[in-house]
C-alpha positions as CSV (number, residue, x, y, z in Angstrom):
1,M,0.0,0.0,0.0
2,I,1.2,3.6,-0.8
3,Y,0.0,6.2,1.6
4,Y,0.3,9.7,0.2
5,D,0.9,12.7,2.5
6,V,-1.5,15.6,1.8
7,T,-1.2,17.4,5.2
8,K,-0.7,20.8,3.5
9,T,-1.5,20.3,-0.1
10,G,-5.0,19.0,0.7
11,S,-6.1,22.3,2.2
12,A,-3.9,24.9,0.4
13,S,-5.7,27.8,-1.2
14,H,-2.8,29.1,-3.4
15,R,-1.1,27.4,-6.4
16,S,2.6,27.5,-5.6
17,G,4.9,25.1,-7.4
18,L,5.1,22.8,-4.4
19,I,1.3,22.7,-4.3
20,R,1.2,22.0,-8.0
21,V,3.5,19.0,-7.5
22,G,1.6,17.6,-4.6
23,T,-1.8,18.0,-6.3
24,R,-0.9,16.7,-9.7
25,L,0.9,13.6,-8.3
26,R,-2.1,12.9,-6.2
27,Q,-4.4,13.1,-9.2
28,E,-2.2,10.9,-11.4
29,L,-1.6,8.3,-8.6
30,G,-5.3,7.9,-8.3
31,G,-6.4,4.8,-6.5
32,A,-2.8,3.6,-6.2
33,A,-2.3,5.9,-3.2
34,V,-4.3,6.5,-0.1
35,P,-4.3,10.2,1.0
36,V,-3.2,10.7,4.7
37,V,-2.4,13.7,6.9
38,W,-0.1,14.1,9.9
39,S,-1.9,14.3,13.3
40,D,-0.1,16.4,15.9
41,R,-2.4,14.9,18.6
42,R,-1.9,11.2,17.6
43,R,1.7,11.8,16.4
44,T,1.2,9.6,13.3
45,F,-0.6,9.7,10.0
46,V,-4.4,9.5,9.9
47,A,-6.8,9.1,7.1
48,A,-7.5,12.3,5.2
49,G,-10.8,13.7,6.5
50,A,-10.9,11.5,9.6
51,D,-9.0,11.2,12.8
52,V,-8.3,7.5,12.4
53,P,-4.7,6.3,12.4
54,V,-3.8,4.4,9.2
55,P,-2.6,0.8,9.8
56,L,1.0,1.2,8.6
57,T,3.0,-2.0,8.2
58,P,6.7,-2.6,7.2
59,A,5.6,-3.5,3.7
60,D,3.8,-0.2,3.2
61,W,5.2,3.0,1.7
62,L,4.6,6.6,2.9
63,L,5.2,9.0,0.1
64,T,5.5,12.8,0.7
65,A,6.1,15.8,-1.5
66,E,5.7,18.2,1.4
67,L,8.1,20.2,3.6
68,F,8.2,19.5,7.3
69,S,10.0,19.9,10.6
70,E,9.6,18.8,14.2
71,A,8.2,22.2,15.1
72,E,5.5,21.8,12.4
73,R,4.9,18.1,13.0
74,P,5.5,17.3,16.7
75,G,6.7,13.7,17.1
76,F,7.8,13.4,13.5
77,W,11.4,12.5,14.4
78,D,10.2,9.7,16.6
79,F,7.9,8.5,13.8
80,L,10.9,8.4,11.4
81,R,13.1,6.6,13.9
82,A,10.4,4.0,14.7
83,K,10.2,3.0,11.0
84,P,6.6,1.8,11.0
85,C,6.7,1.7,7.2
86,R,9.0,2.5,4.3
87,R,9.4,6.2,3.6
88,A,9.9,8.0,0.3
89,A,10.1,11.8,-0.4
90,I,10.3,14.3,-3.2
91,F,13.0,16.9,-2.7
92,H,12.3,20.4,-4.2
93,D,15.3,22.6,-3.6
94,A,17.9,24.1,-1.1
95,I,17.0,27.7,-1.9
96,P,16.2,28.6,1.8
97,L,19.8,27.7,2.6
98,K,21.3,29.5,-0.4
99,L,19.2,32.7,-0.3
100,A,18.3,33.0,3.4
101,D,18.1,36.8,3.2
102,I,15.2,36.8,0.7
103,T,13.4,33.6,1.7
104,W,10.5,33.3,4.1
105,P,11.8,33.1,7.7
106,Q,9.7,30.1,8.4
107,S,11.3,28.3,5.4
108,V,14.8,29.3,6.5
109,A,14.2,28.0,10.0
110,R,12.7,24.7,8.8
111,H,14.9,23.7,5.9
112,P,18.1,22.4,7.6
113,E,16.1,20.0,9.7
114,Y,13.9,19.1,6.8
115,M,16.9,18.2,4.7
116,K,18.4,16.2,7.5
117,M,15.1,14.3,8.1
118,L,15.2,13.3,4.4
119,A,18.3,11.3,5.2
120,S,16.1,9.0,7.4
121,F,13.9,8.1,4.4
122,D,14.4,5.0,2.3
123,R,14.1,6.7,-1.1
124,V,14.3,10.2,-2.3
125,W,13.5,11.7,-5.7
126,A,14.8,15.2,-6.5
127,N,13.0,17.4,-9.0
128,S,16.2,18.2,-11.0
129,V,19.8,17.2,-11.4
130,A,20.8,20.5,-9.7
131,S,18.5,19.8,-6.7
132,R,19.9,16.3,-6.4
133,E,23.4,17.6,-6.2
134,D,22.5,20.2,-3.7
135,L,20.9,17.6,-1.4
136,L,23.8,15.1,-1.7
137,G,26.3,17.9,-1.2
138,W,24.6,19.2,1.9
139,W,24.5,15.7,3.4
140,R,28.2,15.3,2.8
141,W,28.9,18.8,4.3
142,I,27.1,17.9,7.6
143,G,28.9,14.6,7.7
144,L,26.1,12.1,7.1
145,D,27.4,8.7,6.0
146,A,24.2,6.6,5.8
147,T,21.9,8.3,3.3
148,P,19.2,6.9,0.9
149,P,19.6,6.8,-2.9
150,V,18.5,10.0,-4.6
151,D,17.1,9.8,-8.1
152,V,15.7,12.5,-10.4
153,L,12.0,12.7,-11.1
154,A,11.0,14.6,-14.2
155,L,8.0,16.8,-13.2
156,G,5.1,17.1,-15.6
157,A,4.6,20.0,-18.0
158,D,0.8,19.4,-18.3
159,F,-0.1,21.6,-15.4
160,S,-3.9,21.4,-15.8
161,G,-4.2,18.1,-17.4
162,A,-5.4,19.8,-20.6
163,A,-4.2,18.8,-24.1
164,R,-1.0,20.2,-25.3
165,G,-1.4,23.7,-26.8
166,R,-0.3,25.0,-30.2
167,G,0.9,28.4,-29.1
168,R,-0.7,30.7,-31.6
169,P,-0.9,34.2,-30.1
170,A,-3.7,36.4,-31.1
171,A,-3.2,39.1,-33.7
172,G,-2.4,42.6,-32.5
173,L,0.0,44.0,-30.0
174,P,2.6,41.3,-29.0
175,A,2.6,40.3,-25.3
176,L,4.9,38.6,-22.7
177,L,3.8,36.6,-19.7
178,M,5.6,35.9,-16.4
179,V,4.1,33.5,-13.9
180,G,5.5,33.4,-10.4
181,I,5.1,34.8,-6.9
182,L,6.1,38.4,-6.5
183,E,9.4,38.3,-4.6
184,P,13.1,39.2,-5.1
185,R,14.1,35.6,-6.2
186,K,11.7,35.7,-9.1
187,N,13.2,39.0,-10.2
188,Q,10.2,40.9,-11.5
189,T,11.8,44.2,-10.6
190,F,14.7,43.5,-12.9
191,L,12.2,42.5,-15.7
192,L,10.3,45.7,-15.3
193,E,13.4,47.8,-15.6
194,V,14.3,45.9,-18.8
195,C,10.8,46.3,-20.2
196,A,10.7,49.9,-19.3
197,G,13.8,50.5,-21.4
198,L,12.2,48.8,-24.3
199,W,8.9,50.7,-23.9
200,G,10.9,53.9,-23.6
201,G,12.7,53.1,-26.8
202,G,9.4,53.0,-28.6
203,L,8.7,49.2,-28.7
204,E,5.1,48.5,-28.1
205,F,4.0,45.3,-26.3
206,D,2.1,44.1,-23.2
207,L,3.6,42.4,-20.2
208,H,1.4,40.3,-18.0
209,L,2.5,39.3,-14.5
210,V,0.7,36.5,-12.6
211,G,1.4,35.6,-9.0
212,R,0.5,36.3,-5.4
213,V,2.7,38.6,-3.3
214,N,5.3,37.2,-0.9
215,P,4.1,38.6,2.5
216,H,7.7,39.1,3.7
217,F,9.5,40.3,0.7
218,G,7.0,41.0,-2.0
219,K,5.6,44.4,-1.1
220,P,8.5,46.4,-2.7
221,V,8.0,44.4,-5.9
222,L,4.3,45.1,-5.9
223,A,5.1,48.8,-5.3
224,A,7.4,48.7,-8.4
225,V,4.6,47.1,-10.4
226,R,2.1,49.8,-9.4
227,R,4.6,52.5,-10.1
228,W,5.4,51.3,-13.6
229,Q,1.7,50.7,-14.3
230,K,1.1,54.5,-14.0
231,R,3.7,55.1,-16.7
232,W,3.3,52.2,-19.0
233,P,-0.3,51.0,-19.8
234,G,1.0,47.8,-21.3
235,L,1.8,46.4,-17.9
236,H,-0.9,44.2,-16.4
237,Y,-0.8,42.5,-13.0
238,H,-3.1,39.5,-12.1
239,A,-2.9,38.8,-8.4
240,A,-5.3,35.8,-8.2
241,A,-5.3,34.0,-11.5
242,D,-6.6,30.5,-11.6
243,D,-5.5,27.9,-14.1
244,R,-8.2,28.9,-16.6
245,L,-7.0,32.5,-16.8
246,V,-3.4,31.4,-17.0
247,E,-4.2,29.2,-20.0
248,Q,-6.1,32.0,-21.6
249,L,-3.1,34.3,-21.2
250,Y,-0.7,31.7,-22.6
251,G,-3.0,31.6,-25.7
252,R,-2.5,35.4,-26.2
253,V,1.2,35.9,-25.6
254,R,4.3,35.7,-27.8
255,A,6.6,34.4,-25.1
256,A,6.9,33.5,-21.4
257,V,9.7,35.1,-19.4
258,F,11.5,33.9,-16.3
259,P,14.3,36.2,-15.1
260,T,14.6,34.2,-11.8
261,I,17.9,34.1,-9.9
262,A,17.4,30.6,-8.4
263,E,15.1,27.6,-9.0
264,G,14.7,24.0,-7.9
265,C,13.3,22.9,-11.2
266,G,11.6,25.8,-13.0
267,L,8.2,24.2,-13.5
268,P,6.6,27.3,-15.2
269,L,9.1,26.9,-18.0
270,L,7.8,23.5,-18.7
271,E,4.2,24.6,-18.4
272,A,4.8,27.4,-20.9
273,L,6.3,25.0,-23.4
274,W,3.3,22.7,-22.9
275,Q,1.2,25.5,-24.1
276,G,3.4,25.9,-27.2
277,V,4.7,29.2,-26.0
278,P,8.5,30.0,-26.4
279,V,10.4,31.0,-23.3
280,V,13.1,33.5,-22.4
281,C,14.7,32.5,-19.2
282,S,17.7,33.0,-17.0
283,D,20.8,31.1,-18.0
284,L,20.9,28.9,-14.9
285,P,22.1,25.3,-15.0
286,V,18.9,24.1,-13.4
287,L,16.8,25.8,-16.1
288,R,19.0,24.6,-18.9
289,E,18.2,21.1,-17.9
290,N,14.9,21.7,-19.7
291,A,15.6,24.8,-21.8
292,D,18.4,23.2,-23.9
293,A,16.0,20.8,-25.7
294,G,14.4,23.7,-27.6
295,G,11.9,26.5,-27.6
296,C,13.9,28.7,-25.2
297,L,16.3,31.6,-25.3
298,C,18.6,31.9,-22.3
299,A,19.9,35.2,-21.1
300,A,22.6,35.9,-18.5
301,V,21.2,36.5,-15.0
302,N,20.7,40.2,-14.2
303,D,22.3,41.3,-17.5
304,P,20.1,44.1,-18.8
305,A,21.7,44.2,-22.3
306,A,21.3,40.4,-22.7
307,W,17.7,40.5,-21.6
308,S,16.8,43.5,-23.6
309,G,18.3,41.8,-26.7
310,A,16.5,38.5,-26.1
311,L,13.1,40.1,-25.5
312,R,13.5,42.3,-28.5
313,R,14.2,39.3,-30.7
314,V,11.1,37.4,-29.7
315,L,9.0,40.4,-29.9
316,T,10.2,41.7,-33.3
317,E,12.0,39.0,-35.3
318,A,9.3,36.8,-36.8
319,A,11.8,34.1,-37.9
320,V,13.3,33.8,-34.4
321,W,9.9,33.5,-32.8
322,A,8.7,31.0,-35.5
323,Q,11.7,28.8,-34.9
324,L,11.3,28.8,-31.1
325,Q,7.5,28.2,-31.4
326,T,8.1,25.2,-33.7
327,E,10.6,23.8,-31.2
328,A,8.2,24.4,-28.3
329,V,5.3,22.5,-29.9
330,S,7.4,19.6,-31.3
331,R,9.9,18.8,-28.6
332,P,9.2,16.0,-26.1
333,L,8.0,17.1,-22.7
334,P,7.4,15.1,-19.5
335,V,3.9,14.6,-18.2
336,W,2.5,14.0,-14.7
337,S,1.2,10.5,-15.6
338,E,4.8,9.5,-16.4
339,A,6.0,10.9,-13.1
340,A,3.4,9.0,-11.2
341,A,4.3,5.8,-13.1
342,V,8.0,6.2,-12.1
343,L,6.9,6.5,-8.4
344,R,4.6,3.5,-8.6
345,R,7.4,1.4,-10.1
346,G,9.9,2.6,-7.5
347,L,7.6,1.9,-4.5
348,R,6.9,-1.7,-5.1
């Protein structure tokens, strides 16, 4: 039996990348996995929607794609040490350790223990080669000798389960789309400055930003958005866009843009390509894991000239855009059903 941890994802109201992973895997695992949640009172997992402990046995698997710590789950260390069943986890990234000054304080406080807890699991899948190396490197750095195998799980590009798009933007003013929480790591402020330079130089286009605001670090980014909106009417901000609106926006834009300075996987890049939309992204090794197969232009991180040139090319050079769009719609992309199949085979 596979028991699937939905402690947070089962009740989340926002659509972060972590929630996307947890939700889509649950959907594709279907009846192969039983949803469970951690009970602080019982200090074990109970059936989702009921305060009844699940009958874990050594032959069972507990699979989790969530983040956790002893403070958030009292008794979780004892649960792991007791080994009531086999344990498997999906590791997302080490960003709270790398960028502690711009990461949610709760995440920074939790992450070292979370990554140490993962060493007590029987199997771990990382969402990228880069994340795998970060986890293994951190385990070595803290001196852990006994650690589980870590494989790479290709996350799905089919974010809503809809058929693959053809990426034909509507006629009229060209447009760009960026999907991601408003925060320094996603680098919207840099993107706005680059776009402002293009707008100021006479290039006409729309820019759509989609994402909630990071409550700790996002307010200055939102203020920059509001400030630029007063000057450039082509800037549009969608604070609470559901999947339907995001799909509609993908159908109207010329390219998706991701000037991020750090990622665990870069799921929005894959999701844009699934819609048949070319991508301009930061030249990060973790993004190149998916970008190098086609449909993407990579620009140096925080390099205004490189980004200005790349955006101008996709907005004004028809041949460049057509080649990227052809690559986007024709290249192979991973899907969530395949990710679920990998997990099912690995948890036998």
